[in-house]
C-alpha positions as CSV (number, residue, x, y, z in Angstrom):
1,X,-10.7,-12.0,38.4
2,X,-9.0,-9.5,36.2
3,X,-8.4,-9.8,32.4
4,X,-5.0,-10.0,30.8
5,X,-3.3,-6.6,30.5
6,X,-4.0,-4.6,27.3
7,X,-1.7,-4.5,24.3
8,X,-0.7,-1.0,25.3
9,X,0.7,-2.4,28.5
10,X,2.6,-5.1,26.7
11,X,3.9,-2.5,24.2
12,X,5.4,-0.7,27.1
13,X,7.0,-3.8,28.5
14,X,8.3,-4.7,25.1
15,X,9.9,-1.3,24.6
16,X,11.6,-1.5,28.0
17,X,12.8,-5.0,27.3
18,X,14.1,-4.4,23.8
19,X,15.4,-0.9,24.0
20,X,15.3,0.3,27.6
21,X,16.3,-1.3,30.8
22,X,17.5,-4.6,29.2
23,X,19.7,-3.2,26.4
24,X,19.7,-1.2,23.2
25,X,18.6,-2.5,19.8
26,X,18.4,-0.4,16.7
27,X,15.7,-0.9,14.3
28,X,17.3,-2.4,11.2
29,X,14.9,-0.4,9.0
30,X,16.3,2.9,10.3
31,X,19.1,3.0,7.8
32,X,16.9,2.1,4.9
33,X,14.4,4.9,5.9
34,X,17.3,7.4,6.1
35,X,18.5,6.4,2.7
36,X,15.0,6.7,1.1
37,X,14.6,10.1,2.8
38,X,17.7,11.3,1.0
39,X,16.3,10.9,-2.4
40,X,16.4,14.2,-4.4
41,X,14.8,15.4,-7.6
42,X,18.1,14.8,-9.4
43,X,17.7,11.0,-8.9
44,X,14.2,11.2,-10.4
45,X,15.5,13.2,-13.4
46,X,18.1,10.5,-14.1
47,X,15.4,7.8,-14.0
48,X,14.6,5.9,-17.2
49,X,11.0,7.3,-17.0
50,X,12.1,10.9,-17.1
51,X,14.6,10.2,-19.9
52,X,11.8,8.7,-21.9
53,X,9.6,11.7,-21.2
54,X,12.5,14.0,-22.3
55,X,12.9,12.1,-25.6
56,X,9.2,12.1,-26.3
57,X,9.1,15.9,-25.6
58,X,12.0,16.3,-28.1
59,X,10.0,14.4,-30.7
60,X,7.2,16.9,-30.2
61,X,9.6,19.8,-30.5
62,X,11.2,18.6,-33.7
63,X,7.7,17.8,-35.2
64,X,6.7,21.4,-34.4
65,X,9.9,22.7,-36.1
66,X,9.3,20.6,-39.2
67,X,5.8,22.1,-39.5
68,X,7.2,25.6,-39.2
69,X,10.0,24.8,-41.7
70,X,7.3,23.5,-44.2
71,X,5.3,26.7,-43.8
72,X,8.5,28.8,-44.2
73,X,9.5,26.9,-47.3
74,X,6.1,27.6,-48.9
75,X,6.5,31.3,-48.0
76,X,10.0,31.5,-49.4
77,X,8.9,29.8,-52.7
78,X,6.0,32.3,-53.0
79,X,8.4,35.2,-52.3
80,X,10.8,33.7,-54.9
81,X,8.1,33.8,-57.5
82,X,7.2,37.4,-56.5
83,X,10.9,38.4,-56.6
84,X,11.2,37.0,-60.0
85,X,8.2,39.0,-61.2
86,X,9.9,42.1,-59.8
87,X,13.2,41.5,-61.4
88,X,15.1,40.0,-58.3
89,X,16.4,36.9,-60.0
90,X,17.5,33.9,-57.9
91,X,17.6,35.6,-54.5
92,X,15.0,33.4,-52.8
93,X,16.5,30.1,-53.9
94,X,19.5,30.1,-51.4
95,X,16.9,30.4,-48.6
96,X,14.8,27.6,-50.0
97,X,18.0,25.4,-50.2
98,X,18.9,26.4,-46.6
99,X,15.4,25.4,-45.4
100,X,15.5,22.2,-47.3
101,X,18.9,21.3,-45.7
102,X,17.6,22.1,-42.2
103,X,14.4,20.2,-42.8
104,X,16.5,17.1,-43.9
105,X,18.7,17.6,-40.8
106,X,15.6,17.7,-38.5
107,X,14.2,14.6,-40.1
108,X,17.4,12.8,-39.4
109,X,17.5,14.1,-35.8
110,X,13.9,13.0,-35.3
111,X,14.8,9.4,-36.5
112,X,17.8,9.4,-34.1
113,X,15.6,10.4,-31.2
114,X,13.0,7.8,-32.0
115,X,15.7,5.1,-32.2
116,X,16.9,6.2,-28.8
117,X,13.4,5.7,-27.5
118,X,12.9,2.3,-29.0
119,X,16.4,1.1,-27.9
120,X,15.9,2.6,-24.4
121,X,19.3,4.5,-24.5
122,X,20.1,7.9,-23.3
123,X,21.3,10.7,-25.5
124,X,24.7,12.2,-24.5
125,X,24.9,15.8,-23.3
126,X,27.4,16.6,-26.1
127,X,24.9,15.4,-28.7
128,X,22.2,17.7,-27.3
129,X,24.6,20.6,-27.3
130,X,25.7,19.9,-30.9
131,X,22.1,19.8,-32.1
132,X,21.3,23.2,-30.5
133,X,24.4,24.7,-32.2
134,X,23.4,23.3,-35.6
135,X,19.8,24.6,-35.3
136,X,21.0,28.1,-34.3
137,X,23.0,28.2,-37.6
138,X,19.8,28.3,-39.6
139,X,18.8,31.9,-38.8
140,X,22.5,32.9,-38.6
141,X,23.2,31.7,-42.1
142,X,19.9,33.3,-43.2
143,X,21.1,36.7,-41.9
144,X,24.4,36.4,-43.8
145,X,22.5,35.6,-46.9
146,X,20.1,38.5,-46.4
147,X,23.0,40.9,-45.9
148,X,24.2,40.1,-49.5
149,X,20.7,40.2,-51.1
150,X,19.4,43.3,-52.8
151,X,15.9,42.5,-51.4
152,X,17.0,43.1,-47.8
153,X,20.6,44.3,-47.9
154,X,22.8,45.1,-44.9
155,X,20.4,47.9,-43.8
156,X,17.3,45.7,-43.3
157,X,18.8,42.2,-42.7
158,X,19.5,42.7,-38.9
159,X,15.8,43.5,-38.3
160,X,14.3,41.1,-40.8
161,X,11.9,38.3,-40.0
162,X,14.9,35.9,-39.9
163,X,15.6,37.2,-36.4
164,X,12.3,35.8,-35.3
165,X,13.6,32.3,-36.1
166,X,16.0,32.7,-33.2
167,X,13.0,33.4,-31.0
168,X,11.2,30.4,-32.3
169,X,14.1,28.1,-31.4
170,X,14.4,29.6,-28.0
171,X,10.7,29.2,-27.2
172,X,10.7,25.6,-28.4
173,X,13.8,24.9,-26.5
174,X,11.7,24.6,-23.4
175,X,10.6,21.2,-24.7
176,X,14.1,20.0,-24.0
177,X,13.0,20.0,-20.3
178,X,16.5,21.1,-19.5
179,X,17.2,24.7,-18.4
180,X,20.9,24.4,-19.4
181,X,20.0,23.6,-23.0
182,X,17.6,26.5,-23.1
183,X,20.3,28.9,-21.9
184,X,22.6,27.4,-24.5
185,X,20.0,28.1,-27.2
186,X,19.9,31.7,-26.0
187,X,23.7,32.0,-26.0
188,X,24.1,30.4,-29.4
189,X,21.4,32.7,-30.8
190,X,23.0,35.7,-29.3
191,X,26.4,34.8,-30.6
192,X,25.0,34.1,-34.1
193,X,23.1,37.4,-34.2
194,X,26.1,39.3,-32.8
195,X,28.4,37.8,-35.4
196,X,26.1,38.8,-38.2
197,X,25.8,42.3,-36.8
198,X,29.6,42.8,-36.5
199,X,30.1,41.4,-40.0
200,X,27.5,43.9,-41.4
201,X,29.0,46.9,-39.5
202,X,32.6,46.0,-40.6
203,X,31.8,44.9,-44.1
204,X,29.3,47.6,-44.8
205,X,30.2,50.8,-42.8
206,X,27.4,52.7,-44.4
207,X,24.9,50.6,-42.3
208,X,25.7,52.8,-39.3
209,X,26.6,56.0,-41.3
210,X,23.2,57.6,-40.7
211,X,23.3,57.1,-36.9
212,X,25.9,54.8,-35.2
213,X,24.2,55.1,-31.8
214,X,20.9,53.9,-33.2
215,X,22.3,51.1,-35.2
216,X,24.6,49.8,-32.5
217,X,22.0,50.1,-29.8
218,X,19.4,48.3,-31.9
219,X,21.8,45.5,-32.5
220,X,22.8,45.4,-28.8
221,X,19.1,45.3,-27.8
222,X,18.3,42.4,-30.1
223,X,21.3,40.5,-28.8
224,X,20.4,41.2,-25.2
225,X,16.8,40.2,-25.9
226,X,17.9,36.8,-27.3
227,X,20.2,36.2,-24.4
228,X,17.6,37.1,-21.8
229,X,15.1,35.0,-23.8
230,X,17.3,32.0,-23.4
231,X,17.5,32.4,-19.6
232,X,13.7,33.0,-19.4
233,X,13.1,29.8,-21.4
234,X,15.4,28.1,-19.0
235,X,13.3,29.2,-16.1
236,X,10.1,28.0,-17.9
237,X,11.8,24.7,-18.7
238,X,12.7,24.2,-15.1
239,X,9.1,24.6,-14.0
240,X,8.0,22.2,-16.8
241,X,10.6,19.8,-15.6
242,X,9.3,19.9,-12.0
243,X,5.8,19.2,-13.3
244,X,6.9,16.3,-15.4
245,X,8.8,14.8,-12.5
246,X,5.8,15.3,-10.2
247,X,3.6,13.6,-12.9
248,X,6.0,10.7,-13.2
249,X,6.1,10.4,-9.5
250,X,2.4,10.3,-9.3
251,X,2.1,7.7,-12.1
252,X,4.8,5.6,-10.4
253,X,3.0,5.9,-7.1
254,X,-0.3,4.9,-8.6
255,X,1.4,1.9,-10.3
256,X,3.0,0.9,-7.1
257,X,-0.3,1.2,-5.2
258,X,-2.1,-0.9,-7.8
259,X,0.7,-3.5,-7.6
260,X,0.6,-3.4,-3.8
261,X,-3.2,-3.8,-3.8
262,X,-2.8,-6.8,-6.1
263,X,-0.2,-8.3,-3.9
264,X,-2.2,-7.6,-0.7
265,X,-5.2,-9.2,-2.3
266,X,-3.1,-12.3,-2.9
267,X,-1.7,-12.2,0.6
268,X,-5.2,-11.8,2.0
269,X,-6.4,-14.9,0.1
270,X,-3.4,-16.9,1.3
271,X,-3.8,-15.7,4.9
272,X,-7.5,-16.5,4.8
273,X,-6.6,-19.9,3.4
274,X,-4.6,-20.6,6.5
275,X,-7.7,-20.4,8.7
276,X,-9.8,-23.5,9.3
277,X,-12.3,-24.2,6.5
278,X,-14.8,-26.3,8.5
279,X,-15.4,-26.7,12.3
280,X,-14.0,-29.9,13.9
281,X,-16.4,-32.8,14.4
282,X,-16.4,-33.4,18.2
283,X,-19.1,-35.2,20.0
284,X,-20.8,-33.0,22.5
285,X,-19.1,-29.8,21.4
286,X,-19.9,-27.0,19.0
287,X,-16.8,-25.0,17.9
288,X,-16.7,-21.9,15.6
289,X,-14.2,-19.3,14.7
290,X,-14.2,-16.0,12.7
291,X,-11.6,-13.4,11.6
292,X,-11.9,-10.0,9.9
293,X,-8.6,-8.0,9.5
294,X,-8.7,-4.2,9.7
295,X,-6.6,-4.0,6.5
296,X,-6.2,-6.4,3.6
297,X,-4.2,-8.6,5.9
298,X,-3.9,-8.8,9.7
299,X,-2.0,-10.2,12.6
300,X,-4.9,-12.1,14.3
301,X,-5.6,-15.8,13.7
302,X,-7.6,-18.6,15.2
303,X,-7.1,-22.3,14.7
304,X,-8.1,-25.8,15.8
305,X,-6.2,-29.0,15.3
306,X,-7.3,-32.5,16.0
307,X,-4.4,-34.4,17.5
308,X,-3.4,-38.1,17.4
309,X,-4.4,-38.7,21.0
310,X,-8.0,-37.6,20.3
311,X,-7.8,-34.2,21.9
312,X,-8.3,-30.9,20.0
313,X,-5.9,-28.0,20.2
314,X,-7.6,-24.5,19.9
315,X,-5.7,-21.3,19.6
316,X,-6.3,-17.6,19.2
317,X,-3.3,-15.2,18.7
318,X,-2.8,-11.5,18.1
319,X,0.5,-10.2,16.6
320,X,0.9,-6.5,17.4
321,X,-0.2,-4.2,14.7
322,X,-2.1,-5.1,11.5
323,X,-1.1,-5.3,7.9
324,X,1.4,-7.3,5.9
325,X,4.1,-7.4,8.6
326,X,2.0,-8.8,11.4
327,X,0.4,-11.2,8.8
328,X,3.8,-12.7,8.2
329,X,4.3,-13.0,11.9
330,X,0.9,-14.7,12.2
331,X,1.8,-17.2,9.5
332,X,5.1,-18.1,11.3
333,X,3.3,-18.4,14.7
334,X,0.6,-20.6,13.3
335,X,3.2,-22.9,11.6
336,X,5.2,-23.2,14.8
337,X,2.1,-23.9,16.9
338,X,0.7,-26.6,14.6
339,X,4.1,-28.3,14.4
340,X,4.5,-28.1,18.2
341,X,1.1,-29.5,18.9
342,X,1.6,-32.4,16.5
343,X,5.0,-33.3,18.0
344,X,4.1,-32.9,21.7
345,X,0.7,-31.8,22.9
346,X,2.0,-30.2,26.1
347,X,0.9,-26.5,26.6
348,X,3.8,-25.4,28.9
349,X,6.6,-26.8,26.8
350,X,4.9,-25.7,23.6
351,X,4.5,-22.0,24.6
352,X,8.1,-22.0,26.0
353,X,9.4,-23.1,22.7
354,X,7.2,-20.7,20.7
355,X,8.4,-17.9,22.9
356,X,12.0,-18.6,22.1
357,X,11.4,-19.0,18.3
358,X,9.3,-15.8,18.0
359,X,11.8,-13.8,20.0
360,X,14.4,-14.7,17.4
361,X,12.1,-14.1,14.5
362,X,10.2,-10.9,15.3
363,X,11.6,-7.4,15.0
364,X,12.0,-5.2,18.1
365,X,8.9,-4.1,19.9
366,X,6.8,-6.9,18.2
367,X,5.3,-9.7,20.1
368,X,2.3,-12.1,20.1
369,X,-0.4,-12.6,22.6
370,X,-1.8,-16.1,22.5
371,X,-4.4,-18.3,24.3
372,X,-3.9,-22.0,23.6
373,X,-6.1,-24.8,24.9
374,X,-6.3,-28.6,24.7
375,X,-9.8,-30.0,24.7
376,X,-10.5,-33.5,26.0
377,X,-14.0,-34.1,24.6
378,X,-14.6,-37.3,26.6
379,X,-13.9,-35.7,29.9
380,X,-15.3,-32.3,28.8
381,X,-12.1,-30.6,30.1
382,X,-10.2,-27.8,28.5
383,X,-6.6,-27.1,29.5
384,X,-5.8,-23.4,29.0
385,X,-2.7,-21.2,29.0
386,X,-2.7,-17.5,28.1
387,X,0.5,-15.8,27.0
388,X,-0.6,-12.3,27.7
389,X,-3.9,-12.7,25.9
390,X,-7.3,-11.5,26.9
391,X,-10.2,-11.3,27.4
392,X,-11.0,-15.0,28.1
393,X,-14.6,-15.6,29.2
394,X,-16.2,-18.8,30.5
395,X,-20.0,-18.7,30.6
396,X,-21.5,-21.1,33.2
397,X,-25.0,-21.8,32.0
398,X,-26.3,-23.3,35.3
399,X,-25.3,-20.2,37.2
400,X,-25.9,-17.7,34.4
401,X,-22.5,-16.2,35.3
402,X,-19.1,-15.6,33.9
403,X,-15.6,-16.6,34.9
404,X,-12.7,-14.6,33.6
405,X,-9.0,-15.5,33.6
406,X,-5.7,-13.8,34.1
407,X,-2.8,-14.5,31.7
408,X,-0.3,-17.0,33.0
409,X,2.6,-15.2,31.5
410,X,4.1,-12.6,29.2
411,X,3.3,-12.4,25.5
412,X,5.4,-14.5,23.2
413,X,8.6,-12.9,21.9
414,X,9.4,-10.6,24.8
415,X,11.7,-12.6,27.1
416,X,13.2,-15.7,25.5
417,X,13.8,-17.6,28.8
418,X,10.4,-17.0,30.3
419,X,8.6,-20.1,31.7
420,X,4.8,-20.5,31.7
421,X,2.9,-21.8,34.6
422,X,0.5,-24.7,34.8
423,X,-2.7,-24.5,32.7
424,X,-6.1,-23.6,34.0
425,X,-8.7,-26.4,33.9
426,X,-12.1,-25.7,32.6
427,X,-14.8,-28.3,33.3
428,X,-17.7,-28.0,30.8
429,X,-21.3,-28.7,31.7
430,X,-24.0,-28.8,29.1
431,X,-24.6,-25.2,27.9
432,X,-21.3,-23.9,29.1
433,X,-19.5,-21.6,26.6
434,X,-15.8,-20.6,26.4
435,X,-15.2,-17.4,24.4
436,X,-11.9,-16.1,23.1
437,X,-11.8,-12.8,21.3
438,X,-9.0,-10.4,20.4
439,X,-8.9,-6.8,21.7
440,X,-10.4,-5.5,18.5
441,X,-13.8,-6.3,19.9
442,X,-13.2,-4.7,23.3
443,X,-11.5,-1.6,22.1
444,X,-13.7,-0.6,19.2
445,X,-15.0,2.8,20.3
446,X,-18.1,4.7,19.3
447,X,-18.4,8.3,18.3
448,X,-18.2,9.4,22.0
449,X,-14.8,7.6,22.3
450,X,-16.3,4.9,24.5
451,X,-15.0,1.4,24.1
452,X,-17.4,-1.5,23.5
453,X,-15.9,-3.1,26.6
454,X,-16.1,-6.5,28.4
455,X,-19.5,-5.9,30.0
456,X,-21.3,-5.4,26.7
457,X,-19.4,-8.5,25.4
458,X,-20.9,-10.5,28.3
459,X,-24.4,-9.1,27.7
460,X,-24.4,-10.3,24.1
461,X,-23.1,-13.8,25.1
462,X,-25.7,-14.1,27.8
463,X,-28.5,-13.0,25.5
464,X,-27.7,-15.6,22.9
465,X,-26.2,-18.4,25.0
466,X,-28.7,-20.9,23.7
467,X,-27.7,-20.4,20.1
468,X,-25.0,-22.1,18.1
469,X,-21.4,-21.0,18.4
470,X,-21.3,-19.5,14.9
471,X,-24.5,-17.5,15.7
472,X,-22.9,-16.2,18.9
473,X,-20.0,-14.8,16.9
474,X,-22.3,-13.2,14.4
475,X,-24.3,-11.6,17.2
476,X,-21.1,-10.3,18.8
477,X,-20.0,-8.7,15.5
478,X,-23.4,-7.2,14.8
479,X,-23.5,-5.7,18.3
480,X,-20.0,-4.1,18.1
481,X,-20.7,-2.7,14.7
482,X,-24.0,-1.2,15.8
483,X,-22.3,0.3,18.9
484,X,-19.4,1.8,16.9
485,X,-21.7,3.5,14.5
486,X,-19.7,5.5,11.9
487,X,-16.3,4.8,13.6
488,X,-14.2,2.6,11.3
489,X,-12.7,-0.7,12.3
490,X,-9.1,0.1,13.5
491,X,-8.0,-3.3,14.7
492,X,-8.3,-6.9,13.6
493,X,-11.3,-8.9,14.9
494,X,-11.0,-12.5,15.8
495,X,-13.3,-14.7,17.8
496,X,-13.4,-18.4,18.8
497,X,-16.3,-20.0,20.7
498,X,-16.3,-23.5,22.3
499,X,-19.7,-24.6,23.5
500,X,-20.8,-27.9,25.1
501,X,-24.2,-29.0,23.7
């Protein structure tokens, strides 16, 4: 006789029933997938993680500025001492006062940013803009001071080292991680330098007396350089921004993977806890079961249940797919089956009710293949109904032969009104073995893409038919692993063996 159709066949039937000939159903996850696919980098930038990274980067920027201001203050004081020695009295002290004021401002700004970090609040765009404007005033005020000092004067002020402070601010503005703020730094620096230049040319016409073209072109070149520097810094900041977002993405993904692995570990332990712990104690019979999911969790399960009338219910089921989704379906199927067996140990009505419940519970294109049996140990008879499940093998010891069974109906969850036929009756003689496995055994292929298949399964059972049920399962697993070689396990493995001893 033929085995039950494969899962690929039932997948085709399910697709026709759910979405083809019998009507259209849209996957409820489609809208969610579309929404997730529409996420952009802007949403990542608005995330609390990026805002925190932005504020921490600002702390680093301000710390660097404070270090530079400290070094500049020392240089100004040294220059002040030298200027005093050369007769330039008091010209360095306004610069020292300016640096002191800016240092105090940066300290206050640094505290403000750190409070924003600890309180987990965002800094307004207007606040960032105001800070850039204030910082750009330092070199601008320094230029105005230099214009009126005899040490520099209007001739040298516009090309003095104070201009480099603009460049410093523009370079460090990349740590804002915001291209717009970098461009603002360039605009404010350009405006400040241009204002100082215009003041010098208007207030002191002699600055350009020796060569207006040279003086004006130099001033224009410096202004253009500062403006272009701001836009260049913006381009660099944009690239840094992308790298920061990517790094945050990766960190978030790793955290989610770690959390998922932890949750899957818990789910696996819970799922394994649903499987029977010890074999049932039945006179004259040896029953064993085993399960190994392909992932942390799987959609296969086996079970046995001793009923009030003395019979034992045995089941093996396979929810399509493997992973957390089928594991949830497996848990629901097991709960329904155990409750149904306890209420009314009748295979036909039980599978009919399970079929209706799972049709309502499972998402489209999901179903369950199940083989369920009721074992009467006194009569050594097993009633068996298969809802699309196979292979089912019955080894007859006296004849050293196998009997296989067709499924009596469709898998559970495909057609809610489907009725299942009468059960098969298996009469056990001493040494007879009934074996239920899921298709993970049959379809595990080797490196040549050849399936393990039913014939090899029968060979292993025949070779160890005189051994205990648990040993038979162990031999089956060892044989399929040896056959597959380096090919990984792609589907869940489940086996249940009932042997009369």
